VOPAGU-2260 file (C-alpha; in pm, 1 decimal, decimal comma):
REM VOPAGU-2260
SITE   aa  ch    i         X         Y         Z
SITE  UNK   A    0   -4206,3    1685,2   -1732,7
SITE  UNK   A    1   -4028,5    1714,3   -1349,5
SITE  UNK   A    2   -3947,9    1395,0   -1367,1
SITE  UNK   A    3   -3729,1    1368,1   -1692,4
SITE  UNK   A    4   -3598,0    1707,9   -1570,8
SITE  UNK   A    5   -3474,0    1580,4   -1310,9
SITE  UNK   A    6   -3311,8    1250,7   -1399,2
SITE  UNK   A    7   -3132,9    1456,8   -1717,1
SITE  UNK   A    8   -3026,0    1627,9   -1456,6
SITE  UNK   A    9   -2887,9    1335,7   -1241,9
SITE  UNK   A   10   -2641,9    1221,7   -1471,6
SITE  UNK   A   11   -2503,1    1634,8   -1539,8
SITE  UNK   A   12   -2148,2    1615,0   -1334,5
SITE  UNK   A   13   -2205,5    1915,1   -1139,4
SITE  UNK   A   14   -1820,3    1918,7   -1076,8
SITE  UNK   A   15   -1703,8    1930,0   -1374,8
SITE  UNK   A   16   -1924,6    2178,3   -1560,6
SITE  UNK   A   17   -1783,0    2391,1   -1223,5
SITE  UNK   A   18   -1501,6    2336,2   -1299,2
SITE  UNK   A   19   -1557,6    2442,6   -1678,5
SITE  UNK   A   20   -1678,6    2793,9   -1597,1
SITE  UNK   A   21   -1436,4    2869,1   -1360,1
SITE  UNK   A   22   -1196,1    2802,0   -1621,6
SITE  UNK   A   23   -1316,8    3014,8   -1878,7
SITE  UNK   A   24   -1357,6    3298,2   -1647,3
SITE  UNK   A   25   -1006,8    3186,0   -1587,8
SITE  UNK   A   26    -948,3    3242,3   -1918,6
SITE  UNK   A   27   -1128,0    3581,4   -1990,2
SITE  UNK   A   28   -1013,4    3770,1   -1678,0
SITE  UNK   A   29    -604,0    3597,8   -1844,6
SITE  UNK   A   30    -656,0    3801,6   -2200,9
SITE  UNK   A   31    -890,3    4052,1   -2004,4
SITE  UNK   A   32    -541,0    4104,5   -1837,7
SITE  UNK   A   33    -325,8    4072,8   -2182,0
SITE  UNK   A   34    -533,9    4314,3   -2359,6
SITE  UNK   A   35    -511,4    4604,3   -2116,0
SITE  UNK   A   36    -105,9    4548,8   -2063,9
SITE  UNK   A   37    -143,8    4606,1   -2483,5
SITE  UNK   A   38    -309,8    4957,0   -2368,9
SITE  UNK   A   39     -56,2    4990,2   -2092,6
SITE  UNK   A   40     267,4    4896,1   -2315,5
SITE  UNK   A   41     177,8    5156,0   -2567,2
SITE  UNK   A   42     143,8    5452,1   -2311,4
SITE  UNK   A   43     443,8    5391,0   -2171,7
SITE  UNK   A   44     359,6    5178,3   -1815,0
SITE  UNK   A   45     643,5    4963,1   -1819,5
SITE  UNK   A   46     559,4    4874,8   -1466,5
SITE  UNK   A   47     166,8    4824,1   -1522,7
SITE  UNK   A   48     261,9    4624,9   -1891,7
SITE  UNK   A   49     522,0    4329,9   -1635,6
SITE  UNK   A   50     223,0    4287,5   -1407,5
SITE  UNK   A   51     -78,5    4288,8   -1644,6
SITE  UNK   A   52     171,1    4060,1   -1834,6
SITE  UNK   A   53     284,9    3830,8   -1594,3
SITE  UNK   A   54    -116,4    3770,7   -1466,5
SITE  UNK   A   55    -222,1    3700,5   -1795,8
SITE  UNK   A   56      21,9    3442,4   -1824,9
SITE  UNK   A   57     -47,3    3304,7   -1508,4
SITE  UNK   A   58    -414,4    3258,5   -1531,7
SITE  UNK   A   59    -312,5    3048,8   -1847,1
SITE  UNK   A   60    -109,5    2821,7   -1659,2
SITE  UNK   A   61    -293,1    2801,1   -1333,8
SITE  UNK   A   62    -633,4    2711,6   -1561,1
SITE  UNK   A   63    -393,1    2443,1   -1749,2
SITE  UNK   A   64    -302,2    2230,7   -1527,6
SITE  UNK   A   65    -605,5    2187,0   -1211,2
SITE  UNK   A   66    -877,7    2227,0   -1498,7
SITE  UNK   A   67    -745,0    2091,6   -1830,5
SITE  UNK   A   68    -636,7    1754,9   -1722,3
SITE  UNK   A   69    -913,9    1700,4   -1483,0
SITE  UNK   A   70   -1142,0    1750,5   -1804,3
SITE  UNK   A   71   -1021,7    1587,9   -2059,0
SITE  UNK   A   72   -1064,1    1249,6   -1862,4
SITE  UNK   A   73   -1412,7    1270,3   -1862,6
SITE  UNK   A   74   -1350,3    1294,8   -2245,0
SITE  UNK   A   75   -1548,9    1004,0   -2394,0
SITE  UNK   A   76   -1313,4     847,0   -2621,7
SITE  UNK   A   77   -1131,3     561,5   -2510,6
SITE  UNK   A   78    -752,8     697,8   -2597,5
SITE  UNK   A   79    -792,1    1010,0   -2370,0
SITE  UNK   A   80   -1007,1     842,2   -2159,4
SITE  UNK   A   81    -734,9     641,9   -2060,4
SITE  UNK   A   82    -581,9     849,0   -1918,3
SITE  UNK   A   83    -218,2     966,0   -1787,0
SITE  UNK   A   84    -116,8    1089,4   -1436,7
SITE  UNK   A   85      66,1    1420,3   -1496,1
SITE  UNK   A   86     318,4    1591,9   -1157,8
SITE  UNK   A   87     579,2    1826,3   -1299,5
SITE  UNK   A   88     945,3    1765,5   -1218,3
SITE  UNK   A   89    1182,9    1996,1   -1090,0
SITE  UNK   A   90    1289,6    2052,3   -1402,9
SITE  UNK   A   91     993,2    2101,8   -1585,7
SITE  UNK   A   92     900,8    2392,0   -1298,7
SITE  UNK   A   93    1273,7    2533,1   -1389,9
SITE  UNK   A   94    1182,8    2548,5   -1737,1
SITE  UNK   A   95     851,9    2723,2   -1700,9
SITE  UNK   A   96    1016,7    3007,7   -1539,8
SITE  UNK   A   97    1225,1    3030,4   -1745,7
SITE  UNK   A   98     939,5    3022,4   -2022,9
SITE  UNK   A   99     757,4    3308,3   -1776,0
SITE  UNK   A  100    1068,6    3528,3   -1796,4
SITE  UNK   A  101    1101,6    3505,8   -2125,8
SITE  UNK   A  102     779,5    3556,3   -2224,4
SITE  UNK   A  103     727,2    3885,1   -2036,2
SITE  UNK   A  104    1016,9    3985,7   -2159,6
SITE  UNK   A  105     952,0    3935,7   -2569,3
SITE  UNK   A  106     548,5    4121,5   -2414,1
SITE  UNK   A  107     724,1    4388,8   -2305,5
SITE  UNK   A  108    1020,9    4482,7   -2562,0
SITE  UNK   A  109     803,6    4387,3   -2884,8
SITE  UNK   A  110    1093,4    4140,6   -2982,7
SITE  UNK   A  111     993,6    3928,2   -3211,1
SITE  UNK   A  112    1306,4    3662,6   -3152,4
SITE  UNK   A  113    1175,6    3693,3   -2806,6
SITE  UNK   A  114     894,9    3527,1   -2947,7
SITE  UNK   A  115    1006,3    3206,8   -3179,6
SITE  UNK   A  116    1239,5    3129,8   -2874,2
SITE  UNK   A  117     902,3    3137,1   -2683,8
SITE  UNK   A  118     737,7    2944,2   -2965,4
SITE  UNK   A  119    1040,5    2684,3   -2931,4
SITE  UNK   A  120    1061,8    2586,2   -2608,7
SITE  UNK   A  121     597,7    2582,7   -2609,1
SITE  UNK   A  122     689,2    2381,6   -2869,9
SITE  UNK   A  123     956,2    2158,8   -2709,2
SITE  UNK   A  124     721,5    2106,2   -2414,8
SITE  UNK   A  125     447,8    2025,2   -2666,6
SITE  UNK   A  126     709,6    1750,8   -2833,5
SITE  UNK   A  127     790,0    1628,7   -2480,2
SITE  UNK   A  128     374,1    1482,7   -2409,8
SITE  UNK   A  129     290,0    1385,2   -2676,4
SITE  UNK   A  130     686,4    1162,6   -2761,6
SITE  UNK   A  131     607,7     994,4   -2399,3
SITE  UNK   A  132     227,0     982,4   -2474,3
SITE  UNK   A  133     352,1     726,2   -2787,6
SITE  UNK   A  134     633,3     586,7   -2534,4
SITE  UNK   A  135     320,7     453,0   -2265,3
SITE  UNK   A  136      79,1     300,9   -2573,1
SITE  UNK   A  137      95,2     -19,8   -2625,8
SITE  UNK   A  138     234,2     -94,0   -2361,6
SITE  UNK   A  139      87,1    -451,3   -2137,5
SITE  UNK   A  140     228,5    -579,2   -1805,1
SITE  UNK   A  141     215,7    -930,2   -1659,3
SITE  UNK   A  142     293,1    -974,2   -1316,3
SITE  UNK   A  143     356,4   -1280,0   -1154,6
SITE  UNK   A  144     343,4   -1348,5    -756,1
SITE  UNK   A  145     451,0   -1667,2    -601,8
SITE  UNK   A  146     227,3   -1875,8    -475,5
SITE  UNK   A  147     459,8   -1965,8     -56,7
SITE  UNK   A  148     555,1   -1703,7      73,4
SITE  UNK   A  149     746,2   -1661,5     431,5
SITE  UNK   A  150     791,2   -1308,8     664,1
SITE  UNK   A  151    1090,1   -1276,0     732,2
SITE  UNK   A  152    1241,0   -1488,2     415,0
SITE  UNK   A  153    1256,9   -1347,0      24,1
SITE  UNK   A  154    1125,2   -1454,8    -231,7
SITE  UNK   A  155    1159,3   -1372,0    -588,5
SITE  UNK   A  156     810,5   -1219,5    -844,0
SITE  UNK   A  157     868,2   -1084,6   -1179,3
SITE  UNK   A  158     716,8    -811,8   -1338,6
SITE  UNK   A  159     715,7    -838,9   -1824,7
SITE  UNK   A  160     642,4    -533,4   -1959,0
SITE  UNK   A  161     489,5    -605,3   -2325,2
SITE  UNK   A  162     504,4    -356,0   -2635,0
SITE  UNK   A  163     207,2    -461,0   -2854,7
SITE  UNK   A  164     332,4    -202,8   -3117,8
SITE  UNK   A  165     454,2    -306,9   -3420,4
SITE  UNK   A  166     733,5     -57,5   -3473,3
SITE  UNK   A  167     786,1     179,3   -3254,2
SITE  UNK   A  168    1021,4      57,2   -2945,9
SITE  UNK   A  169     957,0     269,5   -2566,8
SITE  UNK   A  170    1258,6     395,8   -2403,3
SITE  UNK   A  171    1341,7     456,9   -2029,8
SITE  UNK   A  172    1014,0     316,6   -1876,3
SITE  UNK   A  173     902,6     265,5   -1446,3
SITE  UNK   A  174     651,1      -8,4   -1347,0
SITE  UNK   A  175     574,7     191,8   -1026,6
SITE  UNK   A  176     325,3     138,9    -713,6
SITE  UNK   A  177      -1,5     296,1    -722,2
SITE  UNK   A  178     -31,4     622,7    -550,5
SITE  UNK   A  179    -266,9     633,1    -198,3
SITE  UNK   A  180    -508,2     768,1    -208,3
SITE  UNK   A  181    -705,8     969,4      44,6
SITE  UNK   A  182   -1045,8    1143,3      75,4
SITE  UNK   A  183   -1043,5    1473,6      34,4
SITE  UNK   A  184   -1178,8    1642,7     353,2
SITE  UNK   A  185   -1571,3    1779,1     403,8
SITE  UNK   A  186   -1613,0    2074,2     574,6
SITE  UNK   A  187   -1909,3    2117,1     770,8
SITE  UNK   A  188   -2060,8    2361,1    1064,8
SITE  UNK   A  189   -2072,3    2150,5    1393,9
SITE  UNK   A  190   -2231,1    2293,6    1677,7
SITE  UNK   A  191   -2003,1    2483,9    1953,0
SITE  UNK   A  192   -2036,4    2765,5    2226,4
SITE  UNK   A  193   -1823,3    3087,3    2228,0
SITE  UNK   A  194   -1660,6    3162,2    2607,4
SITE  UNK   A  195   -1524,0    3446,1    2792,8
SITE  UNK   A  196   -1265,6    3419,4    2870,3
SITE  UNK   A  197   -1094,2    3237,0    2537,2
SITE  UNK   A  198   -1046,6    2906,7    2741,5
SITE  UNK   A  199   -1172,5    2911,1    3054,5
SITE  UNK   A  200   -1261,3    2569,1    3255,4
SITE  UNK   A  201   -1583,0    2444,2    3270,5
SITE  UNK   A  202   -1740,0    2677,4    3568,2
SITE  UNK   A  203   -1510,1    2908,1    3544,4
SITE  UNK   A  204   -1695,2    3178,1    3217,8
SITE  UNK   A  205   -1823,4    3457,5    3258,9
SITE  UNK   A  206   -2039,0    3433,0    2942,8
SITE  UNK   A  207   -2143,9    3126,0    2730,2
SITE  UNK   A  208   -2304,5    3225,7    2402,0
SITE  UNK   A  209   -2458,1    2917,9    2170,1
SITE  UNK   A  210   -2204,1    2932,5    1838,6
SITE  UNK   A  211   -2153,3    2689,9    1456,7
SITE  UNK   A  212   -1775,4    2641,9    1440,1
SITE  UNK   A  213   -1699,1    2482,6    1047,7
SITE  UNK   A  214   -1461,4    2193,6    1088,2
SITE  UNK   A  215   -1247,5    1987,2     846,7
SITE  UNK   A  216   -1327,2    1574,9     862,3
SITE  UNK   A  217   -1020,8    1373,2     883,7
SITE  UNK   A  218    -983,9    1229,0     529,1
SITE  UNK   A  219    -954,0     850,0     505,6
SITE  UNK   A  220    -617,8     647,5     319,6
SITE  UNK   A  221    -627,0     361,1     218,3
SITE  UNK   A  222    -389,6     224,3     461,0
SITE  UNK   A  223    -404,6    -230,7     327,8
SITE  UNK   A  224      -9,2    -289,9     286,4
SITE  UNK   A  225      85,6    -292,8    -104,8
SITE  UNK   A  226     305,4    -550,9    -233,3
SITE  UNK   A  227     545,1    -312,2    -415,5
SITE  UNK   A  228     721,4     -56,8    -281,3
SITE  UNK   A  229     976,4      45,4    -520,9
SITE  UNK   A  230     990,1     121,4    -895,6
SITE  UNK   A  231    1132,2    -104,4   -1148,5
SITE  UNK   A  232    1307,6      15,5   -1431,5
SITE  UNK   A  233    1337,5     -95,1   -1812,3
SITE  UNK   A  234    1568,2     145,4   -2013,4
SITE  UNK   A  235    1410,9     -18,3   -2344,7
SITE  UNK   A  236    1148,4    -253,9   -2436,4
SITE  UNK   A  237    1180,0    -293,9   -2829,8
SITE  UNK   A  238     866,8    -325,7   -3061,7
SITE  UNK   A  239     677,6    -710,7   -3071,7
SITE  UNK   A  240     896,2    -761,8   -2771,2
SITE  UNK   A  241     864,2    -848,3   -2407,1
SITE  UNK   A  242    1134,3    -725,4   -2149,4
SITE  UNK   A  243    1140,6    -915,6   -1820,9
SITE  UNK   A  244    1267,1    -855,2   -1447,6
SITE  UNK   A  245    1316,7   -1016,1   -1134,4
SITE  UNK   A  246    1176,0    -880,2    -789,3
SITE  UNK   A  247    1278,0    -943,9    -460,9
SITE  UNK   A  248     982,9    -905,2    -204,7
SITE  UNK   A  249    1061,2    -929,4     189,9
SITE  UNK   A  250     760,9    -879,3     395,6
SITE  UNK   A  251     870,1    -840,2     773,1
SITE  UNK   A  252     461,2    -971,7     888,4
SITE  UNK   A  253     249,8   -1175,9     829,1
SITE  UNK   A  254     -91,4   -1102,4     681,8
SITE  UNK   A  255    -223,7   -1072,4     347,2
SITE  UNK   A  256    -106,8    -762,5     148,8
SITE  UNK   A  257    -330,7    -695,3    -157,1
SITE  UNK   A  258    -246,1    -476,6    -468,0
SITE  UNK   A  259    -543,8    -372,2    -723,1
SITE  UNK   A  260    -316,6    -140,3    -969,1
SITE  UNK   A  261     -35,3     -83,7   -1110,4
SITE  UNK   A  262     151,6     239,8   -1288,6
SITE  UNK   A  263     405,7     244,2   -1555,0
SITE  UNK   A  264     562,8     580,4   -1566,1
SITE  UNK   A  265     825,8     759,6   -1755,4
SITE  UNK   A  266    1054,3    1047,8   -1800,4
SITE  UNK   A  267    1074,7    1026,0   -2185,3
SITE  UNK   A  268    1217,9    1278,2   -2356,9
SITE  UNK   A  269    1279,3    1562,7   -2170,8
SITE  UNK   A  270    1194,9    1483,2   -1816,6
SITE  UNK   A  271     921,9    1743,9   -1784,9
SITE  UNK   A  272     688,9    1565,6   -1628,4
SITE  UNK   A  273     647,8    1174,4   -1465,4
SITE  UNK   A  274     353,4    1045,0   -1714,4
SITE  UNK   A  275     172,7     792,0   -1535,1
SITE  UNK   A  276     -74,7     516,8   -1704,5
SITE  UNK   A  277    -210,4     331,3   -1408,7
SITE  UNK   A  278    -336,1     -27,2   -1612,9
SITE  UNK   A  279    -601,0    -257,9   -1330,4
SITE  UNK   A  280    -393,5    -523,0   -1186,0
SITE  UNK   A  281    -505,3    -732,9    -921,8
SITE  UNK   A  282    -254,4    -924,2    -754,0
SITE  UNK   A  283    -291,6   -1079,0    -394,3
SITE  UNK   A  284     -13,4   -1287,6    -170,2
SITE  UNK   A  285     -66,3   -1460,0     137,1
SITE  UNK   A  286     240,6   -1427,5     390,6
SITE  UNK   A  287     241,0   -1710,2     624,6
SITE  UNK   A  288     460,4   -1653,1     993,1
SITE  UNK   A  289     805,8   -1694,4     989,2
SITE  UNK   A  290     874,5   -2061,0    1011,8
SITE  UNK   A  291    1284,6   -2054,2    1116,2
SITE  UNK   A  292    1347,8   -2201,6    1434,5
SITE  UNK   A  293    1381,3   -1992,9    1747,7
SITE  UNK   A  294    1481,2   -2084,3    2091,4
SITE  UNK   A  295    1161,6   -2186,5    2208,6
SITE  UNK   A  296    1095,3   -2396,3    1948,5
SITE  UNK   A  297    1481,5   -2548,3    2016,8
SITE  UNK   A  298    1417,8   -2573,4    2403,1
SITE  UNK   A  299    1041,9   -2731,8    2341,5
SITE  UNK   A  300    1112,5   -2950,8    2009,0
SITE  UNK   A  301    1318,4   -3261,7    2273,8
SITE  UNK   A  302    1030,8   -3222,1    2504,6
SITE  UNK   A  303     822,0   -3237,0    2232,9
SITE  UNK   A  304     970,7   -3575,6    2010,2
SITE  UNK   A  305    1018,2   -3784,9    2332,1
SITE  UNK   A  306     647,8   -3742,0    2451,9
SITE  UNK   A  307     569,2   -3811,7    2116,1
SITE  UNK   A  308     796,0   -4118,4    2119,7
SITE  UNK   A  309     695,4   -4270,2    2423,3
SITE  UNK   A  310     318,6   -4219,1    2364,7
SITE  UNK   A  311     371,8   -4404,6    2065,4
SITE  UNK   A  312     576,5   -4652,3    2166,9
SITE  UNK   A  313     322,8   -4758,9    2474,8
SITE  UNK   A  314      73,0   -4771,9    2186,1
SITE  UNK   A  315     212,9   -4996,4    2011,7
SITE  UNK   A  316      63,9   -5326,2    2178,6
SITE  UNK   A  317    -168,8   -5467,6    1926,7
SITE  UNK   A  318      24,4   -5781,7    1756,0
SITE  UNK   A  319     -13,5   -5760,5    1410,6
SITE  UNK   A  320     140,3   -6056,6    1281,7
SITE  UNK   A  321     402,7   -6327,8    1300,8
SITE  UNK   A  322     727,9   -6327,4    1073,2
SITE  UNK   A  323    1055,7   -6393,9     960,7
SITE  UNK   A  324    1296,5   -6269,0    1140,5
SITE  UNK   A  325    1562,9   -6016,0     900,3
SITE  UNK   A  326    1834,9   -5896,0     980,0
SITE  UNK   A  327    1769,3   -5563,2    1034,3
SITE  UNK   A  328    1533,2   -5646,7    1299,0
SITE  UNK   A  329    1581,6   -5612,2    1667,0
SITE  UNK   A  330    1593,4   -5888,8    1944,0
SITE  UNK   A  331    1406,4   -5752,5    2202,0
SITE  UNK   A  332    1101,4   -5782,0    1924,7
SITE  UNK   A  333    1193,1   -6191,7    1906,3
SITE  UNK   A  334     855,1   -6428,4    1981,1
SITE  UNK   A  335    1021,3   -6721,4    2138,5
SITE  UNK   A  336     757,2   -6895,8    2187,2
SITE  UNK   A  337     665,4   -6933,3    1797,1
SITE  UNK   A  338    1045,3   -6942,3    1765,1
SITE  UNK   A  339    1042,7   -7314,7    1965,5
SITE  UNK   A  340     769,9   -7379,3    1831,0
SITE  UNK   A  341     852,3   -7334,2    1404,3
SITE  UNK   A  342    1261,2   -7426,1    1545,4
SITE  UNK   A  343    1283,1   -7050,9    1363,6
SITE  UNK   A  344    1390,7   -6726,9    1456,5
SITE  UNK   A  345    1034,6   -6596,5    1456,2
SITE  UNK   A  346     998,6   -6169,4    1502,0
SITE  UNK   A  347     589,3   -5981,1    1626,3
SITE  UNK   A  348     540,9   -5719,8    1438,9
SITE  UNK   A  349     290,2   -5471,6    1640,6
SITE  UNK   A  350     -30,0   -5257,9    1371,0
SITE  UNK   A  351      80,3   -4967,6    1562,3
SITE  UNK   A  352     423,3   -4939,0    1546,0
SITE  UNK   A  353     417,8   -4686,0    1163,1
SITE  UNK   A  354     149,0   -4528,0    1297,3
SITE  UNK   A  355     281,3   -4179,9    1425,8
SITE  UNK   A  356     -12,5   -3952,2    1405,7
SITE  UNK   A  357      47,1   -3567,4    1591,7
SITE  UNK   A  358    -255,2   -3361,9    1571,4
SITE  UNK   A  359    -155,3   -2935,2    1622,6
SITE  UNK   A  360    -443,6   -2743,5    1806,4
SITE  UNK   A  361    -405,5   -2417,7    1834,9
SITE  UNK   A  362    -668,1   -2251,1    2051,9
SITE  UNK   A  363    -723,4   -1945,9    1992,5
SITE  UNK   A  364    -775,4   -1722,5    2253,1
SITE  UNK   A  365    -998,5   -1359,7    2328,8
SITE  UNK   A  366    -921,0   -1033,7    2203,8
SITE  UNK   A  367    -677,0    -885,5    2457,1
SITE  UNK   A  368    -668,9   -1193,0    2646,9
SITE  UNK   A  369    -266,0   -1185,2    2585,2
SITE  UNK   A  370       4,6    -963,9    2510,9
SITE  UNK   A  371      37,3    -898,3    2142,6
SITE  UNK   A  372     387,7   -1007,7    2100,5
SITE  UNK   A  373     298,2   -1352,9    2308,4
SITE  UNK   A  374      56,1   -1366,6    2022,0
SITE  UNK   A  375     242,0   -1347,8    1769,4
SITE  UNK   A  376     508,6   -1566,5    1917,1
SITE  UNK   A  377     251,7   -1793,0    1942,1
SITE  UNK   A  378     202,6   -1803,9    1543,5
SITE  UNK   A  379     492,3   -1827,0    1500,9
SITE  UNK   A  380     597,5   -2130,0    1746,3
SITE  UNK   A  381     217,8   -2282,8    1563,3
SITE  UNK   A  382     409,3   -2230,4    1239,5
SITE  UNK   A  383     683,3   -2342,2    1296,6
SITE  UNK   A  384     632,8   -2721,9    1484,6
SITE  UNK   A  385     423,5   -2811,2    1167,8
SITE  UNK   A  386     634,9   -2683,0     897,4
SITE  UNK   A  387     920,5   -2904,7    1148,8
SITE  UNK   A  388     691,8   -3195,5    1151,6
SITE  UNK   A  389     535,0   -3201,4     794,8
SITE  UNK   A  390     871,6   -3304,1     674,5
SITE  UNK   A  391     940,4   -3606,8     842,7
SITE  UNK   A  392     776,3   -3925,5     843,9
SITE  UNK   A  393     408,1   -3809,9    1053,9
SITE  UNK   A  394      57,9   -3780,1     954,9
SITE  UNK   A  395      -3,2   -3428,2    1065,2
SITE  UNK   A  396    -337,1   -3338,2    1146,8
SITE  UNK   A  397    -454,5   -2975,4    1221,3
SITE  UNK   A  398    -722,4   -2837,4    1490,9
SITE  UNK   A  399    -797,0   -2427,7    1555,6
SITE  UNK   A  400   -1162,3   -2230,9    1539,8
SITE  UNK   A  401   -1197,6   -2134,3    1224,8
SITE  UNK   A  402   -1007,9   -2364,1    1083,6
SITE  UNK   A  403   -1129,0   -2571,8     831,7
SITE  UNK   A  404    -984,6   -2887,6     882,1
SITE  UNK   A  405    -796,4   -2952,2     614,0
SITE  UNK   A  406    -445,7   -3150,2     716,6
SITE  UNK   A  407    -313,5   -2977,2     444,4
SITE  UNK   A  408      45,0   -2774,8     575,6
SITE  UNK   A  409      -3,4   -2471,9     348,6
SITE  UNK   A  410    -343,8   -2446,5     442,2
SITE  UNK   A  411    -309,5   -2454,9     766,0
SITE  UNK   A  412     -10,5   -2195,3     766,9
SITE  UNK   A  413    -284,4   -1969,2     526,5
SITE  UNK   A  414    -486,2   -2017,6     880,8
SITE  UNK   A  415    -233,5   -1907,3    1070,3
SITE  UNK   A  416    -116,5   -1581,8     880,3
SITE  UNK   A  417    -433,8   -1476,2     857,8
SITE  UNK   A  418    -542,2   -1513,1    1229,2
SITE  UNK   A  419    -674,8   -1248,1    1419,1
SITE  UNK   A  420    -783,6   -1268,8    1829,7
SITE  UNK   A  421   -1094,6   -1410,9    1882,2
SITE  UNK   A  422   -1394,7   -1429,7    2126,9
SITE  UNK   A  423   -1521,2   -1770,0    2018,0
SITE  UNK   A  424   -1590,2   -2114,6    2213,3
SITE  UNK   A  425   -1217,2   -2289,1    2277,1
SITE  UNK   A  426   -1145,5   -2514,6    2069,5
SITE  UNK   A  427   -1016,2   -2789,5    2343,0
SITE  UNK   A  428   -1382,7   -2831,6    2458,2
SITE  UNK   A  429   -1487,4   -3031,8    2205,8
SITE  UNK   A  430   -1154,4   -3207,5    2049,3
SITE  UNK   A  431   -1158,7   -3538,1    2098,8
SITE  UNK   A  432    -935,9   -3782,8    2194,0
SITE  UNK   A  433    -831,9   -4002,5    1903,1
SITE  UNK   A  434    -523,8   -4204,3    1842,7
SITE  UNK   A  435    -330,7   -3845,0    1802,0
SITE  UNK   A  436     -60,9   -3706,4    2044,2
SITE  UNK   A  437    -173,6   -3353,7    2036,7
SITE  UNK   A  438      37,6   -3012,7    2122,4
SITE  UNK   A  439    -135,9   -2766,5    2196,1
SITE  UNK   A  440    -115,7   -2423,4    2247,6
SITE  UNK   A  441    -359,6   -2217,2    2409,7
SITE  UNK   A  442    -405,4   -1959,4    2690,3
SITE  UNK   A  443    -629,6   -2104,0    2940,2
SITE  UNK   A  444    -608,6   -2158,5    3277,6
SITE  UNK   A  445    -406,4   -2575,8    3365,7
SITE  UNK   A  446    -687,7   -2610,6    3623,4
SITE  UNK   A  447    -963,5   -2521,9    3244,2
SITE  UNK   A  448    -806,5   -2768,0    3062,3
SITE  UNK   A  449   -1029,8   -3104,8    3044,6
SITE  UNK   A  450    -856,1   -3365,2    3239,3
SITE  UNK   A  451    -916,4   -3636,4    2896,1
SITE  UNK   A  452    -619,7   -3388,4    2719,9
SITE  UNK   A  453    -409,7   -3457,0    2963,8
SITE  UNK   A  454    -207,1   -3846,8    2845,1
SITE  UNK   A  455    -199,9   -3778,3    2523,6
SITE  UNK   A  456    -124,2   -3341,7    2456,7
SITE  UNK   A  457     179,4   -3178,4    2497,2
SITE  UNK   A  458      82,4   -2851,1    2590,3
SITE  UNK   A  459     155,0   -2509,9    2545,2
SITE  UNK   A  460      53,2   -2205,5    2750,4
SITE  UNK   A  461      89,2   -1897,4    2546,1
SITE  UNK   A  462     183,8   -1562,7    2822,9
SITE  UNK   A  463     -34,8   -1322,4    2943,8
């Protein structure tokens, strides 16, 4: 029996019931204030009538704004549960003040015309709410984001708003970014002490008494960067059609950008409230480092290219075949012995002549080994070199701690987009000497680099 009661109580939303009973108490007080305002008006007390009538309207308004939307979101009806977020506009506040003033005047004077005016003004609020809710119903959103985005460059995304209704169009709709939710502060008692005199330095107080102090904990907020930060406006979406809008995206820093939901908002028709319907739609963009050539890249690129060409030519000693001379062949490849024997020009063709293998190695340093600015420059330089040599006739490969070993340049750019300094084994200790020429970005001192890598590598040292 006890377990059954506990299981039944566990399914009750305590916060919702507390708000419900608080709302009942507020409405009861508002009703009592309205009754006493009537009594005060009949007795000729105009000041008491105005105060009590205003208090009744104020209490009813507070309950309507703070409790009714909160409870409505918890109703187990699908259309109501697909709730709307309400934000009161400046126009709505001014309009509510006018309604309140005219309502107080109607209660004080008993003028039926004023009651009709108040009723019409309140009806306009209801009509606005119903019309804006109809505008937002039946709308579906589709978001297409680009696959490859580079920091500092502009990419194009597309928003498509579908109106699934058969007859009713939608007016003045905006696709807005989600709200950043922050956790509410939690108050708690913490052990403290009361000293006399107050704020005295330790050891100089006259009296110290154990005490408890009520403090609020810090609320944490969602700091993950969003993809869309500005609203996109759709003036009109006809029934059973779709409207599209292209949005320019620009990200200044590399990394992962996520967005789990979007909002469809409208002020239609009277701008009393901004109603927002949240749509769960998960999108992610991995922003690659910038690959724009920098001054540092222009300085080191000729040296890398020169040493790479020397390495390729130096290994071109394995004879592949001797063939007939072609007009485009160089005279330095002519084999004179074979020419003398066959009485026709012959040239040597080497196996390594066309095998241009380049490996870019990013030796990720430990945290606090290099400044953040130097680290970001090294990441951008590795991305720029990868992008530069990927466009040439070069067999490109990559090596880095935590990299899967894929030779796809986009996979390596994705790795560079998300990489952070990590305390792990240096990739240079297990790097094998192959036919590849290595371009190595590292923060290790020169004296700790294995000697086997010096003959086939070009080193770029991160500045500590």
